[in-house]
Structure formats: C-alpha cells, structure tokens
C-alpha positions, 0 to 999 in steps of 0.5 A: 315533381321538380324541388326548386321553384325558380331561378332566384338571383344570380351572381356575376364576376365582372371587370368593370362595375362602373360599365355594368351599372351604366349598361344594367340601369340606362339598357336593361332598367334595373335598379342598382345600388352599391352595397359594400364591394358589390353592385346590386340589381333589382327587378321587383320587390326582392331586395336583389336579382342580380349581384356584381363583384369585381372579377373575371367576366364570369358566372360566379353562382346560380341561386335556385329558390324552393318554397320553404324549409321542407322543399330545402331538405328535399334538396338536400336529401337528394343531393345526399342520395346522389353523393353530391358534396353540399354545404348549409352555409348560414354566413353565406344565407346572411350575405345573400338576405335568405333565411337558409341556404345550401350550396354545391357545384353541379357536374359541370362545375357551375356553383348552385345555391339553393335557398329559400325566404329571400328578402323583400323590400318595403321600397318600391322597386322603380325602373330608370327606364319604366321597365316592368319585369315579368317575375310571376304569372298573372296568377301569382305563380313564381316564375324567377328572374328569367333564364341562364344558358351555360356551356359545358363539356358533359351535357349529358351528365349536367342535364340528368343531374338537373333532371334525376336530382332536381326534378327539372323537366325537359321543355324541348330541344333545338338543333340550330346547326347539324350536330349541336343539340341544345336542352331546355329545362323548366322548373315553373310555367316559365318555358325554361329557366336553365338551358344546357349547350355543348361547347361549339366550335373554338368556344369555352365552358362558360355562361352563354347568356341571361334573359330578362323579360318585359311586360310590354314590347315596346320597352324592347324597341326602346332598349333595342333603339339605344343598343344602336344609338350608343354603338353597343355590339348586337349579338343577335336581331330582333326576333321570335324563337321558336320554342319559347315564342320569345320576341327579343334581340341579344345584346353583348353585356359589358363582360362579353357574354350575352343578355337576351332582352324580350318580351311575351315569352310562353307558359307551360302547362305540364298537363298537356306539355310534350317535348319535342325537337325544333331544327332551328332556334327562331321563326324569323330574326335572331340573325347571330352576330350581325355585321 
C-alpha cells in the first residue's frame, strides 16, 4: 500500500516570473498571487499548488502529500530502512504552509518533500478563465494537482525507489519508439501521478512536463485556441492517450519544458487493474513538435 496520498504541489525555478504569471493565468486558468519573491499558483482551495521562484528554468522540488502524522512516520521509517538521508524541517514546513515536512532526494537527484496538513484558504478559488480543475474524484478521493514526468539516466533504480520504498504502484508502460520504455506510477485513483522516462537522444535530465486536468473539454479547446492565437509553441497536437485516455494537448511553457492540458482522464481501480505495455502513446493526435 502506498505511503503517499497524492501529488500535493510543485516548485519551479523560472527565468521570467512575469511571463509565467501571464501563461499560468491566461492560458492555464490558474489563479496567481505574489508572495515575497515568489509567484504562487492556485487551482482549488489549497493555498498553493505550484510555486514559482527566480532561477534557471528547472524543477525545484516535488511535494508528495501523505494522509497525516502516522503516514509521515511510515515514510520516515521507510527512508531510514532504505538508507536514504532525509531532513525533518520545521522551517521549511512553515514556508510551505504545511504541518510537518520531510525532505530528501530521489535516486535521480530530484528533491522531494513529504508533507501533511496543507493550508486551506477561506477565500474561494476563482479561475481567470472559468476553469475547474480536477483534484479529487466525485466521491472525494484526493487525486492531487495532476502528474509530473521526469527524465533520468537511472530509470530502473529510480522506479524501484518509488515502488519499494514509497509504495507507488506501476500503472503501465509505453514504448513510443523501439528501445524507449516509459513507466507510469500511481498513488491514488488518478492513472498516474508520476512517470519516469530515460534520457532520449541529445536530451538531459530534468522535468519533461507536468499535467493539469480540467473537468470540461470546452475549457481545453478554448485554451488551445489561445495558444494558436498567441502563437505559443505547441509541443504536441490535441489527441487521446492510450494509457490514461486523457484528451489533451501539450504546450511549451515559458521555461521551455512542457505542460499537458487535458480532460477526461482515466481513474484506476486497484482491485481490477493489471499492468500492460502499449506500443504507442496515443490512439490519435498528439503529433509531437508539430511544424
């Protein structure tokens, strides 16, 4: 059983806070506010889901939410048993607006923050574009902010860390081109909260993309219209994925990495789910790097 409940938040280091604020609000429909040297993005009643700070256009940290103090204790025990150093950081917990926080790095070098007790705001979330983001199932199960896909040169070791130490479950695999295996992992009914991919071609380690899901396909279409109107680079055309069935498109963020924007993603029932391998990433569409 997974020790992690959901993808709680992301931290990004970006070269242009101004460009990101426009992109996040006017294209993605997130709500933005300035807090000191950071731009904080909301998508629901949480005080923050994505935090942007000045830097070199890279993934800063991944915040994995657990259910409460007992679950956080289980994470600590699992990290200790695996010989993974971690910090119990009260100051960082206060900065992130959570009750308690443990931080470590995964085998690929990405910084992780396990936490519980995120701050909920009385002020309602209001999207600038009218978007309603999917962060729970209809019966209230937490599915988190979406998913994140990371690239690394030690895929097997990294995947086993998430499986064996943290209890993530493999959803399935995709081989989009011969010799390239992508692994998708879940922690709740969302098809995947994390995907781990090898470095391909002349690529380098880092975030490939993150995904946010809305509850209305028309919101996806209107966002895509704005991408075309503003001549923002589209990394992949509108399409439907084979594994999570998401109807989505990919757009280049101001930092260069991708954002997937979609609707109608698949939910997993672990009682009936079995792992398969797809020979393509999409049934149709998702033509990558279209001219």
